[in-house]
matplotlib code that plots the C-alpha trace (Angstrom):
import matplotlib.pyplot as plt

x = [4.7, 6.2, 3.6, 5.0, 3.7, 1.7, 4.6, 7.2, 6.6, 9.1, 11.6, 11.2, 10.9, 13.8, 15.3, 14.2, 14.7, 18.5, 18.2, 18.0, 21.9, 22.6, 22.8, 21.5, 18.0, 17.8, 19.7, 16.4, 14.6, 17.0, 16.1, 12.4, 13.3, 14.8, 12.7, 10.0, 11.5, 11.6, 8.5, 7.2, 3.4, 2.3, -1.4, -3.7, -5.6, -7.9, -9.1, -11.5, -12.7, -14.0, -15.1, -16.6, -14.3, -16.0, -12.9, -9.4, -6.4, -3.0, -0.9, 2.8, 4.3, 6.4, 9.0, 12.7, 15.3, 15.5, 11.8, 11.9, 14.8, 12.8, 10.1, 12.1, 12.7, 8.6, 9.0, 5.2, 1.9, -0.6, -3.3, -3.6, -3.8, -6.5, -6.3, -7.2, -7.1, -5.7, -5.2, -6.5, -4.0, -4.0, -2.1, -1.6, -1.8, -0.9, 1.2, 3.7, 7.1, 9.2, 13.5, 15.9, 18.6, 21.5, 20.2, 22.0, 20.2, 19.2, 17.0, 12.7, 10.6, 8.1, 4.1, 4.5, 2.4, 3.1, 1.9, 0.2, 0.5, -2.5, -4.4, -5.8, -9.5, -8.7, -7.9, -11.4, -13.5, -12.0, -12.7, -16.2, -16.8, -15.2, -17.1, -20.8, -21.6, -20.2, -17.2, -13.4, -10.2, -7.9, -5.0, -5.0, -1.9, 1.7, 4.2, 7.4, 6.8, 8.7, 11.2, 11.5, 9.0, 7.0, 2.8, 0.3, -3.4, -5.7, -9.9, -13.0, -14.8, -17.1, -17.6, -19.8, -22.1, -21.6, -23.4, -22.0, -18.4, -20.4, -21.6, -18.1, -16.5, -19.3, -18.4, -14.3, -15.9, -17.8, -14.7, -12.2, -14.3, -14.9, -11.6, -10.4, -13.0, -12.0, -8.5, -9.0]
y = [-13.7, -10.0, -8.9, -9.7, -9.2, -11.7, -11.5, -11.2, -15.1, -16.7, -14.1, -15.0, -18.7, -19.2, -17.3, -19.3, -22.5, -20.8, -19.2, -23.7, -23.6, -21.1, -20.5, -17.3, -16.8, -13.1, -13.3, -14.2, -11.2, -9.0, -10.1, -9.8, -6.5, -5.6, -6.9, -4.7, -1.7, -2.2, -2.5, 0.1, 0.7, 3.8, 4.1, 6.5, 7.7, 10.2, 7.9, 5.0, 8.8, 9.9, 6.4, 2.8, 0.1, -2.2, -4.8, -4.5, -6.1, -6.2, -5.0, -4.9, -1.8, -0.7, 1.7, 2.8, 1.9, 5.9, 5.3, 2.2, 4.0, 6.1, 4.0, 2.2, 5.5, 6.6, 9.1, 8.7, 10.7, 8.9, 11.3, 12.7, 9.4, 7.6, 5.0, 4.9, 2.3, 3.3, 0.1, -2.3, -1.4, -0.2, 2.9, 5.0, 8.6, 11.8, 8.9, 11.6, 9.6, 11.8, 12.2, 9.9, 12.3, 10.8, 10.5, 12.3, 13.6, 9.8, 10.5, 9.8, 12.8, 13.1, 12.7, 10.1, 7.7, 4.5, 0.7, -1.5, -5.8, -7.3, -10.5, -10.2, -11.9, -8.8, -6.1, -7.1, -7.1, -3.4, -1.9, -3.6, -2.4, 1.0, 2.4, 1.6, 5.2, 5.9, 3.6, 4.3, 2.9, 4.4, 3.0, 2.5, 1.2, 0.5, -1.9, -3.8, -7.6, -10.3, -10.4, -6.8, -6.1, -2.5, -3.6, -0.8, -1.8, -0.5, 0.1, -0.1, 2.3, 4.6, 7.6, 8.7, 12.2, 14.7, 13.0, 8.6, 11.1, 12.5, 9.3, 7.8, 10.8, 10.2, 6.5, 7.1, 9.3, 7.0, 3.9, 6.5, 7.3, 3.3, 2.4, 5.9, 4.4, 1.0, 1.7, 3.6]
z = [20.6, 18.2, 16.0, 12.5, 8.8, 6.7, 3.7, 6.5, 8.1, 5.5, 7.2, 10.3, 9.9, 8.6, 11.0, 14.0, 12.1, 12.7, 15.8, 17.5, 16.2, 18.8, 22.4, 22.3, 21.8, 21.5, 17.9, 17.1, 18.8, 17.8, 13.5, 13.8, 15.5, 12.5, 9.8, 11.1, 11.3, 7.4, 6.5, 4.3, 3.9, 2.3, 3.1, 1.4, 4.2, 2.7, 0.2, 3.2, 4.3, 0.8, -0.9, 0.0, -0.9, -3.1, -3.9, -3.8, -5.7, -5.1, -8.9, -9.1, -10.3, -12.9, -11.6, -12.6, -10.9, -8.4, -7.5, -6.0, -3.8, -3.6, -2.3, -0.2, 2.1, 1.9, 0.4, -1.8, -1.5, -2.4, -2.0, -4.9, -7.6, -9.4, -11.9, -15.4, -18.5, -21.7, -24.1, -21.8, -19.5, -16.2, -15.5, -12.6, -12.6, -10.2, -7.4, -6.2, -6.1, -4.7, -6.4, -5.1, -3.0, -4.5, -8.0, -10.1, -13.7, -14.4, -11.3, -12.1, -13.4, -9.7, -11.2, -14.6, -14.6, -14.4, -15.3, -13.1, -14.0, -13.2, -14.9, -18.0, -15.7, -12.7, -15.9, -17.6, -14.4, -13.5, -16.9, -17.2, -13.2, -13.5, -16.3, -14.3, -13.0, -9.3, -10.0, -9.6, -9.2, -6.7, -4.7, -1.4, 0.1, -1.6, 0.0, -0.5, -0.9, 1.1, -2.3, -2.1, -5.2, -3.9, -4.7, -5.1, -3.3, -5.5, -4.7, -6.5, -5.2, -5.3, -3.5, -0.5, 0.0, 2.6, 5.1, 4.8, 5.2, 8.2, 9.7, 9.5, 12.0, 14.2, 14.1, 14.4, 17.5, 19.1, 18.8, 20.2, 22.6, 23.9, 24.0, 25.8, 28.3, 27.7, 28.3, 32.4]

ax = plt.figure().add_subplot(projection="3d")
ax.plot(x, y, z, "-o")
ax.set_aspect("equal")
plt.show()
């Protein structure tokens, strides 16, 4: 069968139910392929190289009109972004969302601070842990869920030393070599 993300499972089930009414099953295959193309996932590749992820959380993010349109186009850069607490609220800083190309003078600022939406318990846990030495909160993944909302996966992370980074490079190289050998 086709590879479908978890958050699109409901849409696929809907198409499979409606496909019984059609004699041509190619409609279902076409619908699944269209849904796979519309997946928006922006990853922070540098984060896994720089940090060990201790715990991950999924947070909603408050965006303005032109910002969500730019996110849907995939015009986001998470590499320099980080999260900070201000008055018991979590904010993401330095996340670059490009201006919307069809926006007029209502366009947003490119690197403004954006509020993250989490439960009180999650905020409390993150605040306590992030105050410990060596821990920080970084964004890992930005995606659009099945309802059309932007979600930001954040991680409580601990920084890597130089020798840890070399070790991860070695592991990636050996894995790549094994995959190459298994392929042939």
